[in-house]
Kinemage of the C-alpha trace (Angstrom):
@kinemage 1
@onewidth
@group {chain A} dominant
@subgroup {mainchain}
@vectorlist {calphas} color= white
{ca unk a 1} P 26.232 -14.160 -28.233
{ca unk a 2} L 25.236 -11.466 -25.727
{ca unk a 3} L 21.662 -12.709 -25.426
{ca unk a 4} L 22.900 -16.196 -24.534
{ca unk a 5} L 25.178 -15.172 -21.695
{ca unk a 6} L 24.420 -16.661 -18.305
{ca unk a 7} L 25.199 -15.776 -14.720
{ca unk a 8} L 28.093 -18.227 -14.947
{ca unk a 9} L 29.561 -16.296 -17.891
{ca unk a 10} L 29.360 -13.002 -16.003
{ca unk a 11} L 30.920 -14.589 -12.913
{ca unk a 12} L 33.836 -15.974 -14.965
{ca unk a 13} L 34.506 -12.634 -16.655
{ca unk a 14} L 34.335 -10.776 -13.329
{ca unk a 15} L 36.446 -13.334 -11.484
{ca unk a 16} L 33.756 -13.938 -8.815
{ca unk a 17} L 31.340 -16.690 -7.845
{ca unk a 18} L 27.843 -17.110 -9.275
{ca unk a 19} L 26.485 -16.384 -5.796
{ca unk a 20} L 28.143 -12.935 -5.863
{ca unk a 21} L 26.580 -12.158 -9.262
{ca unk a 22} L 23.216 -13.301 -7.919
{ca unk a 23} L 23.537 -10.997 -4.922
{ca unk a 24} L 24.218 -8.078 -7.263
{ca unk a 25} L 21.207 -8.990 -9.428
{ca unk a 26} L 18.990 -9.136 -6.365
{ca unk a 27} L 20.337 -5.848 -4.905
{ca unk a 28} L 21.823 -7.456 -1.810
{ca unk a 29} L 23.879 -5.028 0.293
{ca unk a 30} L 26.650 -7.485 1.247
{ca unk a 31} L 28.770 -7.013 -1.902
{ca unk a 32} L 31.969 -4.944 -2.027
{ca unk a 33} L 31.211 -1.697 -3.928
{ca unk a 34} L 34.214 -2.136 -6.230
{ca unk a 35} L 33.186 -5.705 -7.038
{ca unk a 36} L 29.608 -4.617 -7.597
{ca unk a 37} L 30.708 -1.897 -10.009
{ca unk a 38} L 32.908 -4.355 -11.927
{ca unk a 39} L 30.057 -6.844 -12.305
{ca unk a 40} L 27.598 -4.177 -13.426
{ca unk a 41} L 30.099 -2.824 -15.950
{ca unk a 42} L 30.631 -6.295 -17.452
{ca unk a 43} L 26.857 -6.813 -17.662
{ca unk a 44} L 26.495 -3.515 -19.494
{ca unk a 45} L 29.356 -4.222 -21.882
{ca unk a 46} L 27.827 -7.554 -22.875
{ca unk a 47} L 24.207 -6.349 -22.876
{ca unk a 48} L 23.423 -9.025 -20.319
{ca unk a 49} L 19.711 -9.497 -19.576
{ca unk a 50} L 19.195 -11.713 -16.514
{ca unk a 51} L 16.702 -14.545 -16.713
{ca unk a 52} L 13.688 -13.925 -14.538
{ca unk a 53} L 13.694 -17.585 -13.545
{ca unk a 54} L 17.415 -17.600 -12.736
{ca unk a 55} L 17.289 -14.447 -10.655
{ca unk a 56} L 14.244 -15.713 -8.789
{ca unk a 57} L 15.855 -19.055 -8.010
{ca unk a 58} L 19.110 -17.377 -7.056
{ca unk a 59} L 17.219 -15.312 -4.518
{ca unk a 60} L 15.883 -18.541 -3.038
{ca unk a 61} L 12.313 -17.741 -3.993
{ca unk a 62} L 10.682 -17.048 -7.337
{ca unk a 63} L 8.307 -14.158 -7.793
{ca unk a 64} L 6.247 -15.742 -10.526
{ca unk a 65} L 3.051 -17.721 -9.964
{ca unk a 66} L 1.844 -20.088 -12.648
{ca unk a 67} L -1.812 -20.302 -13.576
{ca unk a 68} L -2.863 -23.379 -15.540
{ca unk a 69} L -6.057 -22.737 -17.498
{ca unk a 70} L -8.105 -24.472 -20.180
{ca unk a 71} L -8.733 -22.478 -23.343
{ca unk a 72} L -8.675 -18.767 -22.504
{ca unk a 73} L -11.946 -18.371 -24.398
{ca unk a 74} L -13.846 -20.291 -21.705
{ca unk a 75} L -16.521 -17.869 -20.453
{ca unk a 76} L -15.784 -18.527 -16.758
{ca unk a 77} L -12.105 -17.605 -16.990
{ca unk a 78} L -12.392 -13.758 -17.017
{ca unk a 79} L -14.297 -13.585 -13.716
{ca unk a 80} L -11.911 -16.027 -12.050
{ca unk a 81} L -8.876 -14.146 -13.337
{ca unk a 82} L -10.352 -10.900 -12.034
{ca unk a 83} L -10.261 -12.310 -8.504
{ca unk a 84} L -6.741 -13.610 -8.976
{ca unk a 85} L -5.575 -10.233 -10.300
{ca unk a 86} L -7.088 -8.400 -7.328
{ca unk a 87} L -4.919 -10.423 -4.974
{ca unk a 88} L -1.757 -10.360 -7.120
{ca unk a 89} L -1.877 -6.563 -7.339
{ca unk a 90} L -1.318 -6.412 -3.572
{ca unk a 91} L 1.860 -8.545 -3.752
{ca unk a 92} L 5.237 -8.504 -5.491
{ca unk a 93} L 4.329 -11.595 -7.517
{ca unk a 94} L 3.524 -11.740 -11.220
{ca unk a 95} L 1.586 -14.329 -13.219
{ca unk a 96} L 2.611 -16.779 -15.907
{ca unk a 97} L -0.224 -18.452 -17.865
{ca unk a 98} L -0.103 -22.044 -19.063
{ca unk a 99} L -2.944 -23.037 -21.381
{ca unk a 100} L -3.951 -26.574 -22.391
{ca unk a 101} L -4.834 -26.885 -26.047
{ca unk a 102} L -8.239 -28.217 -27.018
{ca unk a 103} L -6.692 -30.832 -29.305
{ca unk a 104} L -4.495 -33.760 -28.320
{ca unk a 105} L -5.358 -33.277 -24.653
{ca unk a 106} L -3.409 -36.104 -23.052
{ca unk a 107} L -0.078 -35.311 -24.685
{ca unk a 108} L -0.536 -31.599 -24.070
{ca unk a 109} L -1.284 -32.175 -20.374
{ca unk a 110} L 1.914 -34.113 -19.797
{ca unk a 111} L 3.915 -31.660 -21.927
{ca unk a 112} L 2.744 -28.724 -19.816
{ca unk a 113} L 3.659 -30.480 -16.560
{ca unk a 114} L 7.058 -31.484 -17.914
{ca unk a 115} L 7.666 -27.911 -19.090
{ca unk a 116} L 6.817 -26.523 -15.649
{ca unk a 117} L 9.172 -28.995 -13.993
{ca unk a 118} L 11.977 -28.379 -16.469
{ca unk a 119} L 11.843 -24.569 -16.436
{ca unk a 120} L 11.676 -24.138 -12.667
{ca unk a 121} L 10.266 -20.724 -13.489
{ca unk a 122} L 7.447 -20.414 -10.963
{ca unk a 123} L 7.162 -20.495 -7.194
{ca unk a 124} L 3.728 -22.125 -7.159
{ca unk a 125} L 0.906 -23.220 -9.457
{ca unk a 126} L -2.815 -22.479 -9.446
{ca unk a 127} L -4.657 -24.994 -11.649
{ca unk a 128} L -8.081 -23.802 -12.872
{ca unk a 129} L -10.538 -26.490 -14.052
{ca unk a 130} L -7.682 -28.980 -14.418
{ca unk a 131} L -10.003 -31.852 -15.357
{ca unk a 132} L -8.032 -34.946 -16.295
{ca unk a 133} L -4.817 -32.923 -15.911
{ca unk a 134} L -5.311 -33.104 -12.151
{ca unk a 135} L -3.740 -36.532 -12.007
{ca unk a 136} L -0.471 -35.083 -13.321
{ca unk a 137} L -0.271 -32.369 -10.655
{ca unk a 138} L 0.958 -34.403 -7.649
{ca unk a 139} L 4.249 -34.820 -9.552
{ca unk a 140} L 4.770 -31.077 -9.190
{ca unk a 141} L 4.015 -31.152 -5.494
{ca unk a 142} L 6.424 -34.049 -4.963
{ca unk a 143} L 9.113 -31.842 -6.516
{ca unk a 144} L 8.443 -29.178 -3.891
{ca unk a 145} L 6.170 -26.909 -5.958
{ca unk a 146} L 3.025 -25.795 -4.057
{ca unk a 147} L -0.139 -26.519 -6.075
{ca unk a 148} L -3.741 -25.405 -5.493
{ca unk a 149} L -6.735 -26.556 -7.539
{ca unk a 150} L -9.532 -24.147 -8.358
{ca unk a 151} L -12.743 -26.015 -9.001
{ca unk a 152} L -12.561 -29.484 -10.369
{ca unk a 153} L -13.845 -31.316 -13.393
{ca unk a 154} L -12.179 -34.596 -12.587
{ca unk a 155} L -11.403 -36.438 -9.404
{ca unk a 156} L -9.139 -34.192 -7.306
{ca unk a 157} L -5.930 -35.814 -6.055
{ca unk a 158} L -6.410 -36.468 -2.372
{ca unk a 159} L -3.192 -34.723 -1.349
{ca unk a 160} L -3.816 -31.367 -3.078
{ca unk a 161} L -5.767 -28.422 -1.593
{ca unk a 162} L -8.673 -27.118 -3.636
{ca unk a 163} L -11.428 -24.535 -3.701
{ca unk a 164} L -14.703 -24.973 -5.556
{ca unk a 165} L -18.361 -23.945 -5.567
{ca unk a 166} L -21.139 -25.873 -3.854
{ca unk a 167} L -22.490 -27.484 -7.007
{ca unk a 168} L -24.883 -29.859 -5.269
{ca unk a 169} L -26.566 -27.104 -3.238
{ca unk a 170} L -26.803 -24.860 -6.298
{ca unk a 171} L -28.473 -27.586 -8.351
{ca unk a 172} L -30.829 -28.349 -5.489
{ca unk a 173} L -31.867 -24.680 -5.295
{ca unk a 174} L -32.456 -24.516 -9.062
{ca unk a 175} L -34.633 -27.635 -9.080
{ca unk a 176} L -36.520 -26.601 -5.951
{ca unk a 177} L -37.308 -23.230 -7.535
{ca unk a 178} L -38.927 -24.965 -10.509
{ca unk a 179} L -40.849 -27.403 -8.322
{ca unk a 180} L -42.172 -24.631 -6.100
{ca unk a 181} L -43.441 -22.831 -9.199
{ca unk a 182} L -45.609 -25.905 -9.802
{ca unk a 183} L -43.502 -27.927 -12.252
{ca unk a 184} L -43.562 -31.703 -11.896
{ca unk a 185} L -41.903 -32.716 -15.150
{ca unk a 186} L -38.508 -31.132 -14.610
{ca unk a 187} L -35.843 -32.292 -17.055
{ca unk a 188} L -32.107 -32.119 -16.483
{ca unk a 189} L -29.369 -31.712 -19.085
{ca unk a 190} L -26.228 -33.019 -17.447
{ca unk a 191} L -22.663 -32.086 -18.131
{ca unk a 192} L -20.305 -34.933 -19.074
{ca unk a 193} L -20.366 -37.406 -16.198
{ca unk a 194} L -16.605 -37.884 -16.265
{ca unk a 195} L -16.525 -34.534 -14.461
{ca unk a 196} L -17.235 -34.356 -10.760
{ca unk a 197} L -19.139 -31.074 -11.074
{ca unk a 198} L -21.625 -32.784 -13.419
{ca unk a 199} L -22.227 -35.593 -10.964
{ca unk a 200} L -22.666 -33.151 -8.077
{ca unk a 201} L -25.222 -31.064 -9.998
{ca unk a 202} L -27.123 -34.213 -10.932
{ca unk a 203} L -27.076 -35.231 -7.272
{ca unk a 204} L -28.618 -31.904 -6.228
{ca unk a 205} L -31.309 -32.294 -8.896
{ca unk a 206} L -32.156 -35.811 -7.692
{ca unk a 207} L -32.254 -34.778 -4.030
{ca unk a 208} L -34.718 -31.957 -4.730
{ca unk a 209} L -37.053 -34.282 -6.616
{ca unk a 210} L -36.863 -36.810 -3.807
{ca unk a 211} L -37.542 -34.237 -1.090
{ca unk a 212} L -40.687 -33.108 -2.925
{ca unk a 213} L -41.900 -36.632 -3.592
{ca unk a 214} L -41.412 -36.508 -7.374
{ca unk a 215} L -40.228 -39.791 -8.931
{ca unk a 216} L -37.046 -39.657 -10.981
{ca unk a 217} L -37.977 -40.087 -14.676
{ca unk a 218} L -35.030 -41.377 -16.759
{ca unk a 219} L -36.679 -40.054 -19.940
{ca unk a 220} L -36.183 -36.508 -18.596
{ca unk a 221} L -32.421 -36.870 -18.118
{ca unk a 222} L -29.971 -36.413 -20.986
{ca unk a 223} L -26.226 -35.811 -21.056
{ca unk a 224} L -24.825 -32.754 -22.794
{ca unk a 225} L -21.338 -31.314 -23.120
{ca unk a 226} L -21.537 -27.941 -21.309
{ca unk a 227} L -21.682 -26.173 -24.712
{ca unk a 228} L -24.632 -24.662 -26.674
{ca unk a 229} L -24.801 -27.396 -29.356
{ca unk a 230} L -25.072 -30.085 -26.691
{ca unk a 231} L -27.841 -28.211 -24.894
{ca unk a 232} L -29.700 -27.661 -28.150
{ca unk a 233} L -29.475 -31.330 -29.137
{ca unk a 234} L -30.827 -32.492 -25.784
{ca unk a 235} L -33.624 -29.915 -25.802
{ca unk a 236} L -34.674 -31.004 -29.293
{ca unk a 237} L -35.137 -34.533 -27.969
{ca unk a 238} L -37.293 -33.239 -25.121
{ca unk a 239} L -39.372 -30.985 -27.349
{ca unk a 240} L -39.991 -33.798 -29.839
{ca unk a 241} L -41.940 -35.661 -27.147
{ca unk a 242} L -45.767 -35.536 -27.183
{ca unk a 243} L -46.981 -32.272 -25.659
{ca unk a 244} L -48.272 -33.854 -22.445
{ca unk a 245} L -45.160 -35.985 -21.968
{ca unk a 246} L -42.445 -33.452 -22.550
{ca unk a 247} L -40.945 -31.443 -19.674
{ca unk a 248} L -42.451 -28.157 -18.617
{ca unk a 249} L -39.119 -27.051 -17.156
{ca unk a 250} L -35.462 -27.750 -17.881
{ca unk a 251} L -32.496 -27.379 -15.569
{ca unk a 252} L -29.314 -27.205 -17.660
{ca unk a 253} L -25.984 -27.847 -15.923
{ca unk a 254} L -24.383 -24.798 -17.575
{ca unk a 255} L -25.520 -21.455 -18.938
{ca unk a 256} L -24.057 -22.287 -22.342
{ca unk a 257} L -26.256 -25.381 -22.603
{ca unk a 258} L -29.204 -23.242 -21.518
{ca unk a 259} L -28.477 -20.950 -24.475
{ca unk a 260} L -28.779 -24.021 -26.699
{ca unk a 261} L -32.150 -24.798 -25.116
{ca unk a 262} L -33.334 -21.296 -26.022
{ca unk a 263} L -32.384 -21.882 -29.647
{ca unk a 264} L -34.208 -25.216 -29.702
{ca unk a 265} L -37.325 -23.678 -28.152
{ca unk a 266} L -37.431 -21.077 -30.903
{ca unk a 267} L -37.041 -23.807 -33.520
{ca unk a 268} L -40.013 -25.712 -32.081
{ca unk a 269} L -42.168 -22.600 -31.693
{ca unk a 270} L -42.108 -22.753 -27.891
{ca unk a 271} L -41.994 -19.677 -25.689
{ca unk a 272} L -39.775 -19.288 -22.644
{ca unk a 273} L -41.096 -19.205 -19.948
{ca unk a 274} L -44.752 -19.455 -21.041
{ca unk a 275} L -44.383 -22.953 -22.524
{ca unk a 276} L -41.214 -24.148 -20.841
{ca unk a 277} L -39.196 -22.745 -17.954
{ca unk a 278} L -35.423 -22.791 -17.998
{ca unk a 279} L -32.626 -22.542 -15.404
{ca unk a 280} L -28.898 -22.574 -16.119
{ca unk a 281} L -25.785 -22.797 -13.962
{ca unk a 282} L -22.773 -20.423 -13.742
{ca unk a 283} L -24.249 -16.917 -14.286
{ca unk a 284} L -21.674 -15.925 -16.867
{ca unk a 285} L -21.723 -12.256 -17.839
{ca unk a 286} L -23.953 -12.679 -20.909
{ca unk a 287} L -26.748 -14.538 -19.099
{ca unk a 288} L -28.363 -11.411 -17.718
{ca unk a 289} L -28.495 -9.955 -21.232
{ca unk a 290} L -30.189 -12.859 -22.995
{ca unk a 291} L -33.740 -12.449 -24.286
{ca unk a 292} L -35.334 -13.283 -21.958
{ca unk a 293} L -32.688 -12.875 -19.230
{ca unk a 294} L -31.696 -16.290 -17.907
{ca unk a 295} L -32.546 -17.560 -14.444
{ca unk a 296} L -29.410 -19.330 -13.269
{ca unk a 297} L -27.201 -20.409 -10.380
{ca unk a 298} L -24.364 -17.994 -9.749
{ca unk a 299} L -20.978 -19.431 -9.006
{ca unk a 300} L -18.840 -17.016 -6.917
{ca unk a 301} L -16.146 -17.075 -9.588
{ca unk a 302} L -14.291 -13.924 -8.567
{ca unk a 303} L -14.272 -14.959 -4.921
{ca unk a 304} L -13.063 -18.422 -5.900
{ca unk a 305} L -10.126 -16.870 -7.749
{ca unk a 306} L -9.278 -14.651 -4.814
{ca unk a 307} L -9.470 -17.466 -2.273
{ca unk a 308} L -7.469 -19.885 -4.392
{ca unk a 309} L -4.612 -17.440 -4.826
{ca unk a 310} L -4.721 -16.454 -1.147
{ca unk a 311} L -4.367 -20.133 -0.289
{ca unk a 312} L -1.442 -20.561 -2.675
{ca unk a 313} L 0.296 -17.483 -1.244
{ca unk a 314} L -0.166 -18.850 2.268
{ca unk a 315} L 1.440 -22.109 1.176
{ca unk a 316} L 4.366 -20.209 -0.340
{ca unk a 317} L 4.946 -18.209 2.824
{ca unk a 318} L 4.588 -21.138 5.225
{ca unk a 319} L 4.743 -24.412 3.269
{ca unk a 320} L 4.626 -26.641 6.363
{ca unk a 321} L 1.734 -24.906 8.074
{ca unk a 322} L -1.379 -27.088 8.653
{ca unk a 323} L -4.590 -26.206 6.838
{ca unk a 324} L -6.314 -24.815 9.918
{ca unk a 325} L -3.377 -22.481 10.520
{ca unk a 326} L -3.475 -21.357 6.889
{ca unk a 327} L -7.089 -20.306 7.395
{ca unk a 328} L -6.152 -18.173 10.373
{ca unk a 329} L -3.159 -16.640 8.581
{ca unk a 330} L -5.168 -15.271 5.658
{ca unk a 331} L -7.875 -12.688 6.487
{ca unk a 332} L -9.805 -13.592 3.330
{ca unk a 333} L -9.726 -17.341 3.961
{ca unk a 334} L -10.507 -16.777 7.634
{ca unk a 335} L -13.551 -14.726 6.626
{ca unk a 336} L -15.000 -17.529 4.540
{ca unk a 337} L -14.067 -20.242 7.004
{ca unk a 338} L -15.477 -18.275 9.920
{ca unk a 339} L -18.749 -17.767 8.061
{ca unk a 340} L -19.008 -21.486 7.388
{ca unk a 341} L -18.743 -22.332 11.061
{ca unk a 342} L -21.236 -19.772 12.300
{ca unk a 343} L -24.401 -21.561 13.361
{ca unk a 344} L -26.384 -18.332 13.385
{ca unk a 345} L -26.036 -17.708 9.661
{ca unk a 346} L -28.874 -18.798 7.412
{ca unk a 347} L -26.618 -19.232 4.390
{ca unk a 348} L -23.052 -20.444 4.698
{ca unk a 349} L -20.387 -18.522 2.854
{ca unk a 350} L -18.246 -21.633 2.569
{ca unk a 351} L -18.084 -25.204 3.763
{ca unk a 352} L -14.814 -26.639 5.007
{ca unk a 353} L -14.752 -30.223 3.776
{ca unk a 354} L -11.256 -30.945 4.988
{ca unk a 355} L -8.459 -29.114 6.774
{ca unk a 356} L -5.719 -31.508 5.619
{ca unk a 357} L -5.339 -30.745 2.774
{ca unk a 358} L -7.486 -27.645 2.953
{ca unk a 359} L -10.719 -27.855 0.939
{ca unk a 360} L -13.340 -25.142 0.697
{ca unk a 361} L -16.711 -25.068 -1.062
{ca unk a 362} L -18.038 -21.553 -1.597
{ca unk a 363} L -21.778 -21.015 -1.589
{ca unk a 364} L -23.737 -20.545 -4.802
{ca unk a 365} L -26.738 -18.240 -5.283
{ca unk a 366} L -29.935 -18.714 -7.287
{ca unk a 367} L -30.492 -15.657 -9.509
{ca unk a 368} L -34.140 -15.501 -10.598
{ca unk a 369} L -34.717 -13.611 -13.831
{ca unk a 370} L -37.263 -14.029 -16.626
{ca unk a 371} L -36.945 -17.621 -17.884
{ca unk a 372} L -38.986 -19.274 -15.126
{ca unk a 373} L -42.733 -19.158 -14.484
{ca unk a 374} L -45.530 -21.528 -13.422
{ca unk a 375} L -46.193 -24.343 -15.917
{ca unk a 376} L -48.868 -24.104 -18.638
{ca unk a 377} L -52.403 -24.660 -17.375
{ca unk a 378} L -52.731 -28.120 -18.938
{ca unk a 379} L -49.641 -29.315 -17.025
{ca unk a 380} L -50.722 -28.148 -13.568
{ca unk a 381} L -51.913 -30.686 -11.056
């Protein structure tokens, strides 16, 4: 019985209003000392444990921030969460994690959103890689819950702010690196095209080929699934081509698919980078420890986490403030936005795509390691 008691029960037993109990729970000074002592005594007698959600709502503002993530085993999540944690540690907020199961996606997406709405536990929500869940998120915003998207693997709702990496520029840099090494048959293993990031990386690949006068060869483009088995399957198709027709370089749209390419190369007796060069995308923590270490495009994952949470906190503090004002209010966001607008910088820190709602693309970086080299002699022009 004691664990089920509510603020209303305590108020009834103490002969006061729920608002008075709430003020005691939130350490407000405007409560008569005798009344305060009576309420605290009743709580102790009944072993009353206040609900975090109830006490937060009673105070007019919750101190919990929700973070919606895909499976926690995703390799990008730790770096993103590190950035989020760095910001949270400087505030009085705490985090609540919501994870979408890998099975029965559609039902689980709607269940999570309904649970968030029903519980009223959190003050705001940060959605990481929401994918197809993104279309459910405006319902939260319409109910007055601030929502920020971090990265995007679907089409972002137009009315929600989001922060992502510059996928197109990163893919362009990866493809250009291979071309400038002398490669002309550069293959691309795409991510699933239902995701915007996959389409943007393919766009950067195509633009680099076009700028260097290399015709787009459909036989050198296959669609994977961001995971090692998908990368391996695509690479096996490439490596089964006649020696002079197969690609001399492969740009994989994720590091995990690049790992699959490495396995396929070993199966076919091909050396990386002597026989085929390889570039990934993400720069997850294991990529620098592969054999050979993987050349890849680094997403600023920690910075993305920091910026996304800074943006959400700014929305919580001043929900009606325009996007441009939010940038000025946050030193971290202002740093990135200011860098993006500086004409003297050779590399932008971020690109502001829109101020209403605020949208930022953080710059990616090509990390050259040991999986890229000039093509074999027979393939050079």
